[in-house]
C-alpha positions in Angstrom: -69.9 -52.4 161.5 -70.7 -48.8 161.6 -74.1 -47.3 160.3 -76.4 -50.1 158.8 -77.1 -49.1 155.1 -80.9 -49.6 155.3 -81.1 -46.9 158.4 -79.0 -44.6 156.3 -81.2 -45.3 153.4 -84.5 -44.2 155.3 -82.8 -41.0 156.3 -81.7 -40.1 152.8 -85.2 -41.0 151.1 -86.9 -38.5 153.8 -85.2 -35.5 151.9 -87.0 -34.8 148.9 -84.5 -34.3 146.2 -86.9 -34.6 143.4 -85.2 -33.1 140.3 -86.2 -30.6 139.0 -85.8 -28.7 141.2 -83.3 -30.8 143.1 -82.7 -29.0 146.1 -80.0 -31.4 147.3 -78.2 -29.4 150.0 -79.9 -30.5 153.0 -79.3 -34.4 151.9 -75.6 -33.5 150.9 -75.3 -31.8 154.5 -76.6 -34.8 156.2 -74.0 -37.0 154.5 -71.1 -34.5 155.4 -72.1 -34.5 159.1 -72.0 -38.3 159.3 -68.6 -38.7 157.4 -66.9 -35.6 159.3 -67.9 -37.0 162.7 -66.0 -40.1 161.6 -63.0 -38.2 160.7 -63.4 -38.5 156.8 -62.1 -35.5 155.1 -64.9 -33.7 153.1 -65.6 -30.9 150.5 -68.8 -29.4 149.6 -68.7 -27.8 146.0 -71.2 -26.6 143.3 -72.3 -23.7 141.1 -75.6 -23.7 142.8 -75.6 -23.1 146.5 -78.8 -25.1 146.9 -77.4 -28.1 144.8 -73.9 -29.0 145.9 -71.8 -32.0 145.6 -69.9 -33.9 148.3 -66.4 -35.2 147.7 -65.1 -37.3 150.6 -61.6 -38.8 150.9 -60.4 -41.5 153.0 -56.7 -42.5 153.5 -55.9 -46.1 152.6 -53.0 -48.4 153.0 -50.9 -47.2 150.2 -51.1 -50.4 148.4 -53.1 -49.3 145.3 -54.1 -46.1 143.7 -57.2 -44.2 144.6 -60.6 -45.9 143.7 -63.5 -43.8 143.0 -67.1 -44.5 144.6 -69.8 -42.2 142.7 -73.5 -41.9 143.1 -76.4 -39.4 143.0 -78.7 -38.2 145.6 -81.2 -36.5 143.3 -84.4 -38.8 142.3 -87.2 -38.4 139.7 -90.7 -37.2 140.3 -93.4 -39.2 142.0 -96.0 -36.9 140.5 -99.4 -38.7 139.4 -98.0 -42.2 140.9 -100.2 -44.2 143.2 -97.8 -45.4 146.1 -98.6 -47.9 148.6 -96.3 -46.2 151.3 -95.6 -42.5 151.1 -92.6 -42.1 148.8 -90.5 -40.0 151.1 -91.3 -41.7 154.1 -88.6 -44.3 154.0 -90.8 -46.8 155.8 -89.5 -50.3 156.7 -92.2 -52.8 155.8 -91.8 -56.7 155.6 -88.0 -56.5 155.3 -87.9 -53.9 152.4 -87.1 -50.0 152.7 -89.7 -48.2 150.7 -89.4 -44.9 149.1 -88.3 -43.1 146.0 -84.6 -43.3 145.5 -84.5 -46.9 147.3 -83.0 -48.5 144.1 -82.2 -45.3 142.0 -79.9 -44.6 143.6 -80.0 -43.4 147.3 -79.6 -47.2 148.3 -76.3 -47.1 146.4 -74.9 -43.9 148.2 -76.1 -45.4 151.5 -74.0 -48.6 150.5 -71.1 -46.3 149.6 -71.1 -44.0 152.9 -71.6 -47.5 155.1 -68.4 -48.9 153.4 -66.4 -45.7 154.3 -67.8 -45.6 157.7 -67.1 -49.3 158.1 -63.5 -49.0 157.1 -63.3 -46.1 160.0 -65.0 -48.0 162.7 -63.3 -51.3 162.0 -59.9 -49.7 161.6 -59.6 -51.3 158.3 -58.2 -48.8 155.9 -58.9 -49.4 152.2 -56.1 -50.6 150.0 -55.8 -47.2 148.5 -57.6 -44.0 149.3 -61.4 -44.0 148.7 -62.7 -41.0 146.9 -66.5 -40.7 147.4 -68.4 -38.3 145.3 -72.1 -37.8 146.3 -73.5 -35.9 143.2 -76.4 -33.6 142.3 -78.3 -33.5 139.2 -77.6 -36.8 137.8 -81.4 -37.4 136.6 -81.2 -34.0 134.5 -77.8 -34.8 132.8 -75.4 -34.1 135.7 -74.4 -30.5 134.6 -74.4 -29.4 138.3 -73.2 -32.6 139.5 -70.5 -35.0 137.8 -70.0 -32.6 134.9 -69.3 -29.7 137.1 -66.7 -31.6 139.1 -65.0 -32.9 136.2 -64.7 -29.6 134.4 -64.0 -27.4 137.5 -62.4 -29.7 140.0 -60.4 -32.5 138.1 -57.6 -32.3 140.5 -59.8 -34.2 143.1 -59.8 -37.2 141.0 -56.2 -37.2 140.2 -54.6 -40.7 140.0 -57.8 -42.6 139.9 -58.0 -45.4 137.1 -61.3 -47.1 138.3 -64.4 -46.1 139.7 -67.8 -47.9 141.0 -71.2 -46.4 140.3 -74.7 -47.3 139.2 -75.8 -49.4 136.3 -75.0 -53.0 137.4 -74.6 -55.6 140.1 -78.1 -56.4 141.0 -79.4 -60.2 140.3 -81.4 -61.0 137.1 -83.0 -64.4 137.5 -82.8 -66.2 134.0 -83.5 -69.9 133.5 -83.6 -70.2 137.4 -80.0 -69.0 137.5 -78.9 -65.9 139.6 -77.0 -63.7 137.1 -75.1 -60.6 138.3 -74.6 -58.2 135.2 -71.6 -55.9 135.8 -71.6 -52.8 133.7 -68.6 -52.3 131.6 -69.8 -50.3 128.9 -72.7 -47.8 128.1 -74.6 -46.7 125.1 -73.9 -43.3 123.9 -76.4 -40.5 123.4 -77.2 -39.0 120.1 -80.3 -36.8 120.2 -81.9 -35.7 116.9 -84.3 -33.2 115.6 -86.3 -34.3 112.6 -87.9 -31.5 110.5 -90.8 -32.3 108.0 -91.9 -29.6 105.7 -94.9 -29.2 103.5 -97.6 -27.0 101.9 -99.7 -25.1 104.5 -102.9 -23.6 104.0 -106.5 -23.3 105.6 -107.7 -26.4 107.3 -111.1 -26.1 105.8 -109.9 -27.3 102.6 -108.8 -30.9 101.5 -105.2 -31.6 102.2 -103.2 -34.7 101.3 -99.6 -35.7 101.7 -98.7 -32.7 103.8 -96.7 -32.4 106.8 -99.0 -34.0 109.1 -99.2 -37.1 106.8 -95.3 -37.2 106.5 -95.2 -37.0 110.3 -97.5 -40.1 110.4 -95.4 -42.0 107.8 -92.3 -41.2 110.0 -93.6 -42.3 113.1 -95.1 -45.4 111.8 -91.7 -46.4 110.1 -89.8 -45.9 113.3 -92.3 -48.0 115.3 -92.3 -50.7 112.4 -88.6 -51.2 112.1 -85.6 -51.9 114.1 -82.3 -50.6 113.1 -79.6 -52.9 111.7 -78.1 -55.8 114.4 -74.6 -55.1 115.8 -73.0 -57.7 118.1 -70.5 -55.6 120.1 -67.7 -57.6 122.1 -69.1 -56.9 125.4 -72.6 -58.3 124.2 -71.1 -61.2 122.6 -69.4 -62.1 125.8 -72.7 -61.5 127.9 -74.5 -63.7 125.6 -71.9 -66.5 125.5 -71.3 -66.6 129.3 -75.1 -66.7 130.0 -75.4 -69.4 127.6 -72.8 -71.3 129.1 -74.7 -71.3 132.4 -77.8 -72.0 130.8 -79.2 -75.4 129.6 -81.5 -75.7 126.5 -83.3 -74.3 125.0 -82.2 -70.9 126.2 -78.5 -71.9 125.3 -79.4 -72.3 121.7 -81.5 -69.1 121.4 -78.5 -66.9 122.9 -76.2 -68.5 120.5 -78.6 -67.5 117.7 -79.2 -64.2 119.2 -75.5 -63.6 118.6 -75.9 -64.3 114.8 -77.0 -61.1 112.9 -78.7 -63.3 110.5 -80.9 -64.7 112.9 -81.0 -62.0 115.7 -84.3 -60.3 114.9 -86.2 -63.5 114.1 -85.0 -64.8 117.5 -86.1 -61.7 119.4 -89.6 -62.1 117.8 -89.9 -65.7 119.1 -88.6 -64.5 122.7 -91.9 -62.3 123.1 -91.7 -60.7 126.4 -87.9 -61.7 126.9 -86.9 -59.9 124.0 -86.7 -56.4 126.0 -83.7 -57.7 127.9 -81.9 -58.2 124.8 -83.2 -56.1 121.9 -81.7 -52.7 122.9 -78.3 -54.2 123.4 -78.2 -55.3 120.1 -79.2 -52.6 117.9 -78.9 -48.6 118.0 -82.3 -47.2 119.2 -84.2 -44.0 118.3 -87.5 -43.2 119.8 -89.7 -39.9 118.9 -90.2 -38.3 122.2 -91.4 -34.6 121.5 -93.7 -33.5 118.6 -94.0 -29.7 117.8 -96.3 -28.6 114.9 -99.3 -26.4 114.4 -100.4 -23.5 116.5 -103.8 -22.7 115.3 -106.7 -25.3 114.8 -107.6 -24.0 111.6 -104.2 -23.5 109.7 -102.5 -26.6 108.1 -98.8 -26.2 109.6 -95.9 -26.2 107.0 -93.5 -27.3 109.4 -93.3 -30.1 112.0 -90.3 -31.1 114.3 -89.9 -34.4 116.2 -87.1 -34.7 118.7 -85.6 -38.2 118.6 -83.8 -39.9 121.4 -81.2 -42.0 119.9 -78.8 -44.2 121.7 -75.6 -45.5 119.9 -73.9 -48.7 120.7 -70.0 -48.4 121.7 -67.8 -47.9 119.0 -70.3 -46.1 116.6 -70.1 -42.2 115.6 -73.0 -40.2 114.8 -72.9 -40.2 111.0 -73.0 -44.0 111.0 -76.0 -43.9 113.3 -77.8 -41.4 111.3 -77.2 -43.2 108.0 -79.1 -46.1 109.6 -82.0 -43.9 110.8 -82.3 -42.6 107.3 -82.5 -46.0 106.1 -85.8 -46.4 107.9 -87.5 -43.0 107.6 -86.0 -42.0 104.3 -83.4 -39.3 102.7 -86.0 -36.4 102.6 -86.3 -35.8 106.4 -84.1 -33.1 107.7 -81.9 -34.2 110.5 -79.7 -32.3 113.1 -77.7 -33.2 116.1 -79.1 -31.8 119.1 -76.5 -33.3 121.4 -74.2 -36.4 121.7 -72.7 -38.0 124.7 -68.9 -38.2 125.1 -67.0 -41.1 123.6 -66.5 -44.0 126.0 -63.2 -45.8 126.7 -63.0 -49.5 125.4 -64.3 -51.9 128.1 -61.8 -53.4 130.5 -62.3 -56.7 131.6 -58.8 -57.2 133.5 -57.9 -57.6 137.2 -60.4 -55.3 138.4 -63.3 -56.9 136.7 -62.2 -60.2 137.8 -61.9 -59.0 141.2 -65.5 -57.5 141.2 -66.9 -60.7 139.8 -65.0 -63.0 142.1 -66.3 -61.2 145.3 -69.9 -61.7 144.2 -69.2 -65.6 143.7 -67.7 -65.6 147.3 -70.7 -63.9 148.8 -73.3 -66.1 146.6 -71.6 -69.3 145.2 -74.3 -69.7 142.8 -73.7 -66.2 141.2 -73.0 -66.0 137.7 -71.2 -62.5 137.1 -71.5 -61.4 133.4 -70.1 -58.4 131.6 -73.0 -56.1 130.8 -73.9 -52.9 128.5 -76.1 -50.1 130.0 -78.7 -48.9 127.5 -78.9 -45.8 129.3 -76.3 -43.4 130.5 -74.9 -42.9 133.9 -72.5 -40.3 135.6 -69.6 -42.4 134.5 -69.7 -40.8 131.0 -68.5 -37.7 132.8 -65.8 -39.2 134.9 -64.6 -41.2 131.8 -63.4 -37.9 130.5 -60.5 -37.9 133.0 -59.5 -41.6 131.9 -61.4 -43.0 134.8 -62.7 -46.7 133.9 -65.9 -47.1 135.2 -68.0 -50.1 136.4 -71.7 -50.5 137.2 -71.3 -52.3 140.6 -73.8 -51.7 143.1 -74.5 -55.4 144.1 -78.0 -56.3 145.2 -78.9 -60.1 146.0 -82.8 -59.8 145.1 -85.3 -62.5 145.5 -86.6 -64.3 142.9 -89.6 -62.5 141.1 -88.4 -59.3 142.3 -86.1 -56.9 139.8 -85.9 -53.3 139.3 -89.2 -52.7 137.8 -90.0 -50.2 140.3 -87.1 -47.9 139.2 -88.8 -44.5 138.4 -92.4 -46.1 139.0 -94.4 -46.3 142.0 -93.7 -48.5 145.2 -90.0 -48.2 144.7 -88.3 -50.4 147.3 -85.3 -52.4 148.0 -84.7 -55.5 150.6 -82.7 -54.6 153.6 -80.8 -57.9 153.0 -79.8 -56.7 149.7 -78.3 -53.5 151.0 -76.3 -55.5 153.5 -75.1 -57.8 150.7 -74.0 -54.7 148.4 -72.2 -53.0 151.5 -70.1 -56.1 152.1 -69.1 -56.4 148.3 -68.2 -52.8 148.2 -66.1 -53.2 151.5 -64.5 -56.1 150.1 -63.7 -54.3 146.7 -62.2 -51.4 148.6 -60.1 -53.7 151.0 -58.7 -55.8 148.0 -58.6 -53.3 145.0 -55.1 -53.3 143.4 -55.8 -50.9 140.5 
């Protein structure tokens, strides 16, 4: 079967690719060596010599267009986290591979590389060419990774219609059923800066209603209010298909969640389960950076607050900003710091059905459902080339174990889940039709 994904994951974790600074070269060169030793054509490309990307291409049977597999090798920090096992040791304990990146997303890269190598060692070429992109810098926005490749080397992805990457495919247990969300849509970032102004002055005198009071009022309003409900087509399908697989009372709750007149009331009733649904039914906006005074005895006349906004598919910044103003008021100055690219309409056609069908073949009780990612992945860069992306890194996870350790201490993944995902990716590569 070629390289075992768990073994490869252990090797990848031992490269400290914490971003910043990233320093992905040694990890990328390790992957290049494995692939070239198996006869797979590779290119290493990047703007920063210490932070390159690997693009590998394996020839297929000519029965389908090329298929993209894309994943990043940089990871987030482990600073100030208490780990049971050292985060860059890649230890295998009780059937789990431990370490930073086990889930996000060196485990996915290990499954993708293992899939290519299996195609070679078993002399089973994929249906069409497989293009594997192992990327730098995703955790900081992808400027040196996916964005660099799309901007500077779009010819490497010519003819590709679909891509598989992170954001979906791992088990979610709801109501005793194993659901497998396949990510077909992402929220779009819209980062804002709010500026509040007021009279400054000496802090020894009484002040009321100034910038700090306005700041408090704005933050309180953001904390106390959701933005309006929007049930997008993907979320409608997600709720309907989950409800079909579940019995009462969950089925009725999901039906009521999809009714905008009842959504927020049902979310309040769901308590801890609300977090699963809240952000896919609303735009979200969260204050993350506050900058104000610079001297303890001076009342600042200006305070700025950076707001991380995430828009549902199909909306534009002006619509989003209007909803934010409905919460914080018209007097706050707002400017757009940056916005994500428009994403293509979700595609639930033949390729989606293939991916869902493979999951059911591998686990007959599986319930695949279309899903919208509340964050962002490198797919937002590849979509600019017309590539329809799916979050599809299948992991069959045991009941009670989810992905709570992503970006947290004690990140780990079951060895059996990696084998499950590699089989799913192999089958997808063999049976893809475009």
